[in-house]
N, C-alpha and C positions, 0 to 999 in steps of 0.2 A: 429290357428291350425297349427302345423308343420306336414307336410306330407312328408314322405321319401319314396324312392323306394328301396325295398329289391333287391340287385343285383342278387340274385339267381333266382328270378322268376318275377321281376317287380311287386311285390305285394304291393299295397298302404297300408301304416300304418299311424296312426295319434296319436299325443299327443295334446290334446285339451286345448287351452288357456282358462284361467278362471276356470279351474278344478284343483284339487289337482294333483301335479306332481307324477307320479308313483314312488314308493319307490324301484326302481330297473331299470335296463336297458331294459324296455319293453314299448310298446305303449299302449294307451287306447284301440285302436282297430286295427284290421288287416283284410283286405279284401282278400279272397281267392276264386276266381271265383265268383259265385253267393251268397256266404256267407260272412257275416261280423262277426268276433269273437271279443267279448268285454272282456277285461281282468277283473279280480276281481275288483269290485267297492264297495266302502264303503261310510260312511257318513262323511268322512274326507273332510274338506274345504281346499281351497288353502293356507290358513295361518296355516295349520296343527292343527286347532282345530276341534272339532267334533260336528255336529248337533246331538242333543239328548244325549250328553255326556259331563260332566264336573265334577269337584270336588269342594266340599265346602272348607271353610277355614281350616277345620281340615283334609282335604285330603280324605274325604269320597266321593266315586264316586256316581254321580247322572246320571243314564242312563235311556233312554226311547226307547223301541223297536219300538213303533209306529212312533215316530219322526225320528228315524234312518231309518226305512223301507221306509218312504216317501222320505227321503233325498237320499237314494240309488236309488230308482226308478227315481227320478228327475235327478240324475247324469247319470243314464243309458239313460234317454230321451235326455239329452244334448249331450252326446257322440254320440248317434245315429243321432241326428240332424246335428252334425258336419260332419257326413258321408252322409248326405242327406236322412236319414231314420227317422222312428218314432217307437214308441212302437208297433204299429200295424205290423211292419215287424219282430218282435221277433218270433222265432219258438221254442226256448228252453231257459230256465233259470235255473241255478243251484244256490241254496240258501244255505248259510252256517250260522247256528245259533250257538252261543256259549252255549246257554242254551235252551233246548226244552221247558222249562216252559214259554218261550217267544213266543211259536208257535201261540197261540191264537191271541195275539196282532199283530204279523207279518201277520197272515192269514187275519185278519180283514182289514188291510191296503191293502194287495194284492187284496182282493175281491172288494175293492172300486176302483181299477184301472183296473183289468182284470176280464173277465168272462170265461165261459166254452169254448169260441171261441178264447181265448188268447193263449199264448205260453204254451207248455208243461213245467212242473216244477218238479224238484227234490229238496227236502229240507232235509238236513242232519245236525246232530250236529257235531261240531268240538271242539277239546280241547281248542283252543284259536285262536285269530286273532292277527295281528301285533301290536295292541295297546290294553291295558286293558280296555279302554272306548268303544271299538267297540263290538257291539253285533251281527252284521250281515254283511255279504258280499255277493254279487251276481256276477256271470259271466253269459254271455249270448251269444246266436247265433241268428243272424238275417238273413233273406233270402231276397235278392234283385237282381233279374236277371239283369245282365249287359246290355242285349239287350233292357231292358225296362226302363233304368234310364232316358232316355230323355223324357219319358212320365210323370215323377214325377212332 
């Protein structure tokens, strides 16, 4: 993990080793006070392939919303862990689906991870994501009081 300090406010940020490098100049996460904000996260692997997405020899896309949703949640979990947090620290997740016909499969995987005591969630349809094999992206906010970090 590379952690840098923002000169404006000494705000820790992190790009997590072993995760796909962000496709722009932004970190995987940024702490601001008691909150940790996680950038949009997908099923992209460090080698720029995609869990739950590839193409056959004819170039026809094969994509699976369940596999991608599990991969995104696992990536969120790994990013949180690099900041000393877990999925239980999430308070809000925004989910972006390319096709609302995938909602049932997405929701099935979500429900296997979170229950009614989990984070709040907003799910919206978007026109497209940065790669045609991506079906889903999530961004999140976690709560972790600074004065209690030593208790973790």
